[in-house]
C-alpha positions as CSV (number, residue, x, y, z in Angstrom):
1,M,-78.4,18.7,8.0
2,H,-75.3,17.4,9.6
3,S,-71.7,18.2,8.6
4,L,-68.9,15.7,9.2
5,G,-65.2,16.2,8.7
6,V,-63.1,13.1,7.8
7,T,-59.4,13.2,8.2
8,G,-56.5,10.8,8.7
9,G,-52.9,10.4,7.9
10,I,-51.4,8.9,4.8
11,G,-52.3,5.2,4.5
12,S,-55.0,5.4,7.1
13,G,-57.8,4.5,4.8
14,K,-59.5,7.9,4.9
15,S,-60.2,8.0,1.1
16,A,-61.8,4.5,1.1
17,F,-63.9,5.4,4.1
18,V,-65.1,8.6,2.4
19,A,-65.8,6.8,-0.9
20,R,-68.0,4.4,1.0
21,L,-69.9,7.2,2.7
22,A,-70.4,8.9,-0.7
23,G,-72.4,5.9,-1.9
24,H,-75.2,6.6,0.6
25,D,-78.3,8.5,-0.3
26,G,-78.4,12.0,1.1
27,V,-74.7,12.3,1.4
28,R,-72.6,14.9,-0.4
29,V,-68.8,14.8,-0.2
30,V,-66.6,17.9,-0.6
31,Y,-62.9,17.4,-1.0
32,A,-60.5,20.0,0.4
33,D,-58.0,19.3,-2.3
34,D,-60.6,20.0,-5.0
35,L,-61.6,23.2,-3.4
36,A,-57.9,24.3,-3.1
37,K,-57.2,23.5,-6.7
38,R,-60.3,25.3,-7.9
39,L,-59.5,28.4,-5.9
40,M,-55.9,28.5,-7.0
41,G,-57.1,28.2,-10.6
42,E,-60.2,30.4,-10.6
43,D,-60.4,32.7,-7.6
44,A,-59.1,36.2,-8.6
45,A,-58.0,37.2,-5.1
46,V,-56.2,33.9,-4.5
47,R,-54.5,34.1,-7.9
48,A,-53.4,37.7,-7.2
49,A,-52.0,36.8,-3.8
50,L,-50.1,33.8,-5.2
51,V,-48.6,35.9,-8.0
52,A,-47.6,38.7,-5.5
53,R,-45.9,36.2,-3.2
54,F,-44.5,33.6,-5.6
55,G,-44.1,35.5,-8.9
56,A,-45.8,35.8,-12.2
57,E,-44.4,32.4,-13.2
58,T,-46.8,30.9,-10.8
59,Y,-49.2,30.7,-13.8
60,D,-48.3,29.8,-17.3
61,G,-49.0,31.8,-20.5
62,A,-52.5,30.3,-20.7
63,G,-53.2,31.3,-17.1
64,R,-53.0,27.8,-15.6
65,L,-51.4,27.2,-12.3
66,D,-47.8,25.9,-12.6
67,R,-47.9,23.3,-9.9
68,A,-44.2,22.3,-10.4
69,H,-43.1,25.9,-10.0
70,L,-45.1,26.3,-6.8
71,A,-44.0,22.9,-5.4
72,A,-40.4,23.8,-6.1
73,R,-40.8,27.1,-4.2
74,V,-42.3,25.6,-1.1
75,F,-40.7,22.1,-0.9
76,G,-38.4,21.9,2.1
77,D,-39.0,25.6,3.0
78,A,-41.2,25.9,6.0
79,G,-41.5,29.7,5.6
80,E,-42.6,29.4,1.9
81,L,-45.1,26.7,2.8
82,A,-46.5,28.8,5.6
83,A,-47.0,31.7,3.1
84,L,-48.8,29.4,0.7
85,N,-51.0,28.0,3.4
86,A,-51.8,31.5,4.7
87,I,-53.2,32.3,1.2
88,V,-55.0,29.1,0.4
89,H,-56.3,27.8,3.7
90,P,-58.6,30.8,4.6
91,A,-60.0,30.7,1.1
92,V,-60.7,27.0,1.4
93,R,-62.4,27.6,4.7
94,R,-64.7,30.2,3.2
95,A,-65.5,27.9,0.3
96,L,-66.3,25.1,2.8
97,G,-68.7,27.6,4.5
98,E,-70.4,28.2,1.1
99,A,-70.6,24.5,0.4
100,L,-72.3,24.0,3.8
101,E,-74.9,26.7,3.1
102,A,-75.6,25.3,-0.4
103,A,-76.0,21.8,1.0
104,R,-78.5,23.1,3.6
105,A,-80.5,24.9,1.0
106,E,-80.5,21.9,-1.3
107,G,-81.8,19.4,1.4
108,V,-78.6,17.4,1.7
109,R,-78.8,15.3,4.9
110,L,-75.0,14.8,5.5
111,L,-72.2,16.9,4.1
112,V,-68.8,15.1,4.4
113,Y,-65.7,17.2,4.2
114,E,-62.6,15.1,3.4
115,A,-59.4,16.9,4.3
116,A,-55.9,16.0,5.4
117,L,-55.7,19.2,7.3
118,I,-58.9,19.8,9.3
119,F,-57.6,20.6,12.7
120,E,-54.6,22.6,11.3
121,T,-56.9,24.9,9.3
122,G,-59.7,25.3,11.8
123,G,-62.2,23.4,9.7
124,D,-63.3,21.5,12.9
125,E,-64.7,24.8,14.2
126,I,-67.4,25.0,11.5
127,L,-68.2,21.3,11.2
128,D,-70.6,19.4,13.5
129,A,-68.1,16.6,14.1
130,V,-64.8,15.2,13.0
131,V,-64.0,11.6,12.3
132,V,-60.3,10.5,12.4
133,V,-59.5,7.3,10.5
134,D,-56.4,5.8,11.9
135,A,-54.3,2.7,11.6
136,P,-51.1,1.4,13.2
137,V,-48.0,3.0,11.7
138,E,-46.6,-0.2,10.1
139,T,-50.0,-0.9,8.5
140,R,-50.0,2.6,7.0
141,V,-46.5,2.3,5.8
142,A,-47.2,-1.1,4.1
143,R,-50.3,0.3,2.4
144,V,-48.5,3.4,1.0
145,Q,-45.6,1.3,-0.2
146,A,-48.0,-1.1,-2.0
147,R,-50.0,1.8,-3.5
148,D,-47.2,4.2,-4.4
149,G,-44.1,2.1,-4.6
150,A,-42.5,4.5,-2.1
151,T,-39.7,3.5,0.2
152,R,-40.3,3.1,3.9
153,D,-38.2,6.2,4.7
154,A,-40.2,8.3,2.2
155,V,-43.5,7.3,3.8
156,L,-42.2,8.0,7.3
157,A,-41.0,11.4,6.1
158,R,-44.4,12.2,4.7
159,M,-46.0,11.1,8.0
160,R,-43.8,13.5,10.0
161,H,-45.3,16.4,8.1
162,Q,-48.8,15.5,9.2
163,I,-50.5,16.0,12.6
164,D,-49.5,13.5,15.2
165,P,-52.0,10.7,15.2
166,A,-52.4,10.8,19.0
167,E,-53.2,14.5,18.8
168,A,-55.7,13.9,16.0
169,R,-57.4,11.1,18.0
170,R,-57.6,13.3,21.0
171,R,-59.3,16.1,19.1
172,A,-61.7,13.8,17.2
173,D,-65.3,13.3,17.9
174,L,-65.1,9.7,16.6
175,V,-62.0,7.5,15.8
176,V,-62.3,4.7,13.3
177,V,-59.5,2.3,13.8
178,N,-58.8,0.8,10.3
179,D,-56.6,-2.2,11.2
180,G,-58.8,-4.8,9.5
181,D,-60.0,-5.4,6.0
182,L,-62.1,-3.2,3.7
183,D,-65.3,-4.9,4.7
184,A,-64.7,-3.9,8.3
185,L,-64.0,-0.3,7.3
186,Y,-67.1,-0.2,5.0
187,A,-69.2,-1.5,7.9
188,E,-68.0,1.5,10.0
189,A,-68.8,3.9,7.2
190,D,-72.3,2.4,6.7
191,A,-73.1,2.6,10.4
192,L,-72.0,6.3,10.4
193,A,-74.1,7.1,7.3
194,R,-77.1,5.5,9.0
195,Q,-76.5,7.5,12.1
196,Y,-76.2,10.9,10.3
197,A,-77.9,10.6,7.0
């Protein structure tokens, strides 16, 4: 079995690339965001750590994570965000390790791990390779504006909170430059799936 991380900044086309990979036989996709949500909702140790750090109001009366409360606590506060990441990221990395073991045991040929933060969380250390999907800044801005209705400044602000694209490309095993149409991106994904799966 091969394991492949896929990352890329907002508007890069990472999600479309991963969705195309997912359509190939023998490929299983694990999404970092889904792991994090599941762990914050279900993992007793993560829940306890979140309550200890952010207060009992982190979960509502029914025991569901209050995302708005948590977002309000960490938004614009680097220290609070770092505290949240210190709780969640190690748990996600452990869950990724479990997903890799399960995929091996079940005969999966290629496990794809889609995450915005692969290098920042050390995920690249337990994956066989990492693909960075990238595109020119103006292309990324235009895509996000069209998709989300966001202002240019809002998109650029979000980009500033992500790894520098040049650094991500430097650390990648493979860079997919997504400056064409979807067919070109899909062709890259298909070629990669044939190589690994």
